[in-house]
N, C-alpha and C positions, 0 to 999 in steps of 0.2 A: 597385590595377589592374595588369594585365599590360602589359608593353611591347609585346606583339603580340596582336592580337585572337585569340580562341580559337573554334574550331569543332570539334565532337566528331569529325566525319569526317576533318578535317585531322589531328587528334591521332592517331586510329587509324592513318591512313596513315603518319604519321611514326614511330610505334612499330613498325609493320610493317617499315619500311625499316631500323630499328635492330636488330630481333630477328626476322627473318623466319621462322626455324625454331623459335622458341619456341611452345609450345602455348598457343593463345589460348582454346580451348574444349575441355573434356574431358567426354565423355559416357561412359556405362557401356560402350558398344560401340566407340567409337573417339575419337581425338583429332584436332583440327583446328588446324594451325599458324596463326600470324598471317598468313603469306603465303597459305595456302589460304582463310582467311576473307576476306581482303582481295580476292582474285580473285573469289570467289563473290559478294560484295556489290557489287563493281564491275560484274560482268556484269549483276546485277539492276538496278543503277542505270541502266546503258545501255539495258536492255530497257524500263524504265519511261519513260525519255526518248523512246524510239522509239515508244511508245504515245501520246505527247503529254503525259505527266505533266510539269508544270513546277514552277518554284520556288514554294514555299508551298502546293502542292496536297496534299490529305490522302489518304493511302492506308491503308485498313483492313488490319490484320493480325489474321486471324480463325482462330486455331489454338491448341491446347495447345502446351506446350513441345516444340520440336524445333529442329534446327540452322537450318532455314529461318526461324524466328522471328528469329534473330540476323542472318541474311542480310538480312531485311527491315528490321530496325532500322537497320543501317548502310547498306544499299542505298538506302533512302529518304533518309537524311541526305546521302549522297554525291550524290544527284540533286537536292538542295536541296528535296526533298519532305518530308512530315511523316508518320511512322508513327503510326497511331491504334490504340491498344490496345482490342481488342474482347473483351468478356467472353463467352467461348464457351459459357457456361451460360445466357446470356440466351435468352428465348423471343421470339416474333415481334414483339409490341408493343414490348418493350424494345429489340430490335435495330433496329426501324424508327426509334424515337426517336434512338438513338445514331448510326446511319448518317446520318440526316437532319440531326441537330444538328451533326455533324462535317463535313457537306458532302463526304463521301468521293467521290472521282472514280474510284478503283480499289480493288480488294480482293484481298489475297493470302489464299487460303482453303484450309484443310485439306479433304480430300474428304468427311469426315463432316459438314461444315457447309455444303456447296454447296447442298443443298436449301433450307436455311433462308435463305440469301442470295438465291437466285433467287426466293424467295417475297416478297421485299421490293419495295416500290414507292418507290424513291428516285431522283428525276429526275437527280441529279448523277452517279450511279454508272454509269460507261461501260465499265469493264473489270473482269473477274473472272479472276484468275490462279489456277488450281487446282494445289495442290501435288501432286507425283507426276510422271507422264510429261510433262504439259504444261509444268510449271515447269522440269523438268530440260532439256527441249528448248529452251525459251526461253533459259536460261542458256548452254547449249552453243553457241548461235548468236550470242550477244551479244558485243560487244567487251570486251576486257580493258583498254582504255585508260581511265585515270582521268579523271574530270571535274574541272572547276575552277570558279572564280567564287564560292566559298562566302564567307559573311561571318559575323561574330559575331552579327549580328542575325537570322540564319536561325532560324525558329521550331521549337520542340519543344513538342508538346502532349501532356499526360497527362490522360486522363479519370479522374476520381475514381470510387470504387466505388459511390457512391450508396446507402449503407446506410440513410440517413434521407431521401432525396429523389432526384430524377433526377440522373444523372451530369453533372458539369460538366467542361468541358475547360479545364485550367489551361495557359496559354500562357507559355512561357519563351523568352528569347533563349538561343542556344547558349552564349554566353560566361558568362552568369549561371548557367545550369544547371551548368556545369562547376565554377565557383567555389563555388556554394552547396550542391551535392548530390553532385558526383562527385570531390571532392578529399579525402574523409575517409580513404581508404586511405593518403594521403600526410600524414595528420594536419594537414590545412589549411595545409601549407607554401606559401609564395608561389610562384606560377607566373610566371616571367619571359618564357617563350616556349614555343612548341610544340617547338622544338629542344631546350630544356632537358629536357622530359619524355622525349624520345627518348634523350637522352644518359644520363639517370638509368636508364632501362630497360636500356640496353646495359651500363651499369656494374654493374647488380645481377645477380650470377651465381646467386643463390638467390631467385628471385621467389616471392611468396606464391601459394598456391593457395586460392581462395575458392569456396565452394559456395553457389549460389543455389537454395534449396529450393523457393521458391514459383513460381507461374506468371509467365511473362514479361509477361502482360497486367497485372500488378501493378507499380506504380511502384517499390516496394521492390526487386523483382528486376531491373528495368531499371537501377536505380541501383547495385546491386551489380555488374552487368555493366559499367557505365560506370566505376565506381570501380576495378574490376580492370584494365580496359584503359587508363585514364588513367595508372595506375601501372605498366603493363607486366607485370601479373600474369597468371596463368592462372585462368580461371573454369570451375568444374565446373558443368555444366548437367544438372539432373535432368529427363530426357525420357521417363520411363516413363508409361504411360497412366493410372495412378492412384497416389495417394500410398501409399507403403509404407515404413515405417521401416527395414525390413530392406534394401530396395533403396537407400535413402539411405545407409545405412552401408556397403553394398557399394561405392558410388561414392566415399565418403570414403576407403576403403581403397585402391581402384584408382587414384584420382587423387592420393593423398597430400595430402588437404585439410588446410590449416592453420587455416582459419576457417570454421566451419559456422554458417549464419544461419537462424534460425527466424523464423516469423511468429506468435509467441505460443504459448500452451499447446497449441493444436490440432496443432502440429507437434512442439513440445518434449517433450510427455508421451509420445507413442508411441515416439519415438526413445530416450528414457531408459528406458522400459519394456523395449524390445527389448534394450538393452545389459545391463540387470540380469537379464533372463531367460536370456541366453546370453553371459555376460561374456567367454568365451574364443573367441567365434566370429570376431571381427574384430580386425585389427591397427589400432589407432587411435592409434599412437604419433606420427603426424604432426600430430595435432589439438592445437593450442595454445590455442584460444579458441572459445567459443560466443558468437555475436552474436544479438541479438534486436531486432526492430523491428516496426512496424505494429500490433501488439497486445501488451499487457503479459504478462509471465510471472508467474504466481502464485507465491507463496512455496513452496507445496507442490511445484510442478514444479521450481522452483529447487533445492529440497532433493534431488529425484530426480536432477537433472542433476549436482549435486555428488557424489552417491553413485556415479553411473554413470561420471562423468568426473572423478575426483579430481585436484586440482591445476590444473585449467583455470580461466581467468577467464571470467566471463560479462559481455560488453560489451552494455549496454543503450543503444539510441539512440532519441532522440525527434526526429521530424520530421513534416512534412506535405507534401502535394503542392504547397501554396501557399507553403511556407517553406524547403524543403530540409532539410539536416541542421542541427538547431537546438541540441540538447544531448545529452550522453552521460554515462554513468557506468560505472565498472569495478567489478564486484561480485566480490570475492574470498572472500565468505562470512563476513567479519568483522563486517559491519554488522548491526544488529538488523533484524528484519522490519518492514516498514512497510505501511500499508494502501493507499498509492498510490505510484507510482514517483517517486523524487526524483533530480534530475539536476544535475550541475554545468553552469553556463551562464556565458557570457562577457558582456561589456558590450553585445553586440549583441542581447541578449534582455531583455525587460522585461515586467512584469505591470501591466496598466492597469485603472483603475476605469472605471465607465460614462461619466465625463467625460473619459476619455483622459488621466488623470493617473497617474503611477506609484504603485502601491499600496505602503504600508509593509509590512515583514515581518509575516507572520501573517494578512494580509488576502487573501481570495480575489479574483481578478480575471481578466481575459482576457490570455492569453499573446500576446506580439508579438515579431517579429524584424525587424531592419533589415539592410541590406546588399544583396547581389545577390538579387533576387527576381523572381517572374513579372511579366509585363506586365499580366496580368489573366485573367479568364475569357473563353473564346471566345464571342463574340456575346452577351455579357451585361454591359452597362455598369453595371446596377443592383447586381448581386452583386459586381462588381469594386470599385465605390465602397464597398460595405459591408465588404469584406475588406481592401482596400489603402488605408490612410489616411495622410494627411500630418499629422504632429504636430510642431509647432514647427519646421517647415521640413524635417523628415526623413520619408521614406516608410517605413511599417511594414507588414508583413504580419500580420494578426490573423485567423487562419483559424477561430477559434471554440472553442478549447480553454480551459477554465478552469484556472487554476493559482494557486499561492501562493508568494510569495517567502519563504524561510526566513531565520532570523537569521544563518546562516552564509553567506548569499549564494546557496545552491542554490535550485532551483525544483522544487516538487512539482506534477506534472501531474495534474489531477483528472478530466479528461475533457471530451467534447464538450458544449458548451452546447445543441446541438440535441436531445440526448437527456436533458437535465437534467430531473429530476422535481421539480415544485412541489407539496409536500404541506403544507397548512396554512400556507402562507407561507414554509416552509423549503425551501431548494434542496438536492437530493440528487443527487450525481453517480453514475450507475450503476456506473462502473468502480471507484469506491472501495468500494462495497458488494460487488461481485463479487470484488475482491481479498481481502476479509475472508472471505467464504464459501469461497473456494477454498483457504483455509488449513486448513479442516476436512479431516481425513484421509479422510472418507467421501464427499467431493464430488469428482466427476470433472470436471464442467463446469457453468457457470451463466451465465444472462443475467438482468439486473435491468432492469425497465421500470416505467413508471408506468401504472396502470390507473385508470379513473374512480372517484371516491368522492364520495358526496353531501355529506359534511361537509367533507372536507379538499381537495376538488378532484381530487387524485390520491393514490393510495396506492402505497407501494413494494411491488413484486411480484417474486418471484424464480422463475425456471424452473430447476430443479435436476436434473442428471443424476447419480444416485448412482453410486458405484463398484460394480462387480460384487460381489454378495453382501452389500451393505450394507442395513441396515434403518433408517438414521438417519431421524428424524422431523422434521417441520417445527418442532415445539417445541424439539427438540435444537439445530437450526440457529439458531433465534432466540435461545436462551439463550447459544449460543456467540458470536453476533454482538454481543450486549449487553455482552460483556466487552471488546470492542475498538472499538466505535463508539457514537455517541450513539443514544439510543433512537428518535429520529424517523427515523433512517436504517435501522433494523432492518426487514426485510420484514414487512409485515402479512399478506401472503399468500405461501405457498410451495407451488408445484406441482411434483410430480416428473414428469419427462418422459423419454422414451427417448433423446432427442437434442436438444441445444440448437441452434436455427437459427443457422447460420453462413454467411457468404458464401464464394465460391470462393477468397478469399484469407485465410480463417481468422478474419476479424473477426466479432464477434457481429452478426447481421442483426437490427437493432433493429426494423425495420418488421415482419418476420415474427414476431419474438418478441412484439412488442406485440399483434399480431393474435391470436396463439395465447393469450397471457395473458388478453386480453379475453374470448375464447371460453370459457376455463376458469373465469373469475370468474362469468360469466353462466350 
């Protein structure tokens, strides 16, 4: 535990006072110092308070990446309100559910989404602040005096992506969030006080530059932002209207990025392809490491990244909205390829059997983590009780990932139990089969789901996007898979598709994939 309670807004202000002229956010168009960002978010906090937004109130942030997203993130926390991440790709019914479930009292909305918000019937929503002239005028007239009264118990809520069900709001205390999810850039070093973090930032004359590639509505990107600023680093924010590998690399060069973070193959592959296509276009000498989280990197994409960026480490991280940063591994290219990601894990991580007893090495079970963790799910005591369990007097977060403890103490993460396929009594984890198929040179992308089968209950079914120009067949892929995994895991059906359904944050959209697969089977 820390000697002084932690609150992220307090930490950001202390870092600002220590290094006011350091770049806090770098975009392709301009840089924002800690002092500038602190003033912008303080003005927004005061504006929110003037509207009647109070401690614990929920404020929707409904926009793609832009500097105002960062304003809103810190501005809400400064006002002791809670920024609610809205998926800007959601349609009316999805938005209605999310705004209503989150009890949003105000919304900060990009102009292109105003029509969608005004069409909602959400009784709690009293204020809509539109980015642009309205927002700029509100900030210009707001006070720059910092607010106080924050506590370590102030809530932070992160809505999950809902790839297999309705989004759920994961509620964290500020202090627990910092310790569990925002301290990785400091390698988990103890935090004695807010002042300690400020002193460290001031003493570091060569702060890291970290790039958050993904949308800020995704927890991984918010946590990169928080990790960067808790450690006094610069965070490069990708704020272009659509994903472009070339624009990402432009930002890496412009900002001098040291750590580039992907959200799986959907981002890693096009960036590696771009570098290999034009190896002399960018100066990437600042780039020391590639990080990956949220979705696994396939071995094929790893090989491309190693070819495109020789000598760099690939840092894989495993975590969940419900558990924070749980495990990691540094891939320097010397380990043999594996079918599922294997991570080093400390004694705060365990694999449990159905009776909540630790599994012996080699036995599959449910991954759990103890230590600082969420309070629970917003307005959902049933799911809270199912995920956060007390075992022998210790509270554990067990978010639903299957895993296996290995003989060397590492943990192999197999995938979400909610998408597990039950075929003839055997359990198949889609991510494991996907990782194998993605090792085939002719496979660009893949999703594996279960489809109904009269005899086995479910059959393993793969949706495969071939590489351009490839004519690989379903039999070719099945033969390849049989050399690497048990026969019951090999897809019984393989359908070739133009594009694999993915969510806005690059994860396989298993609901859409299952619907597509069922339509193709029938």
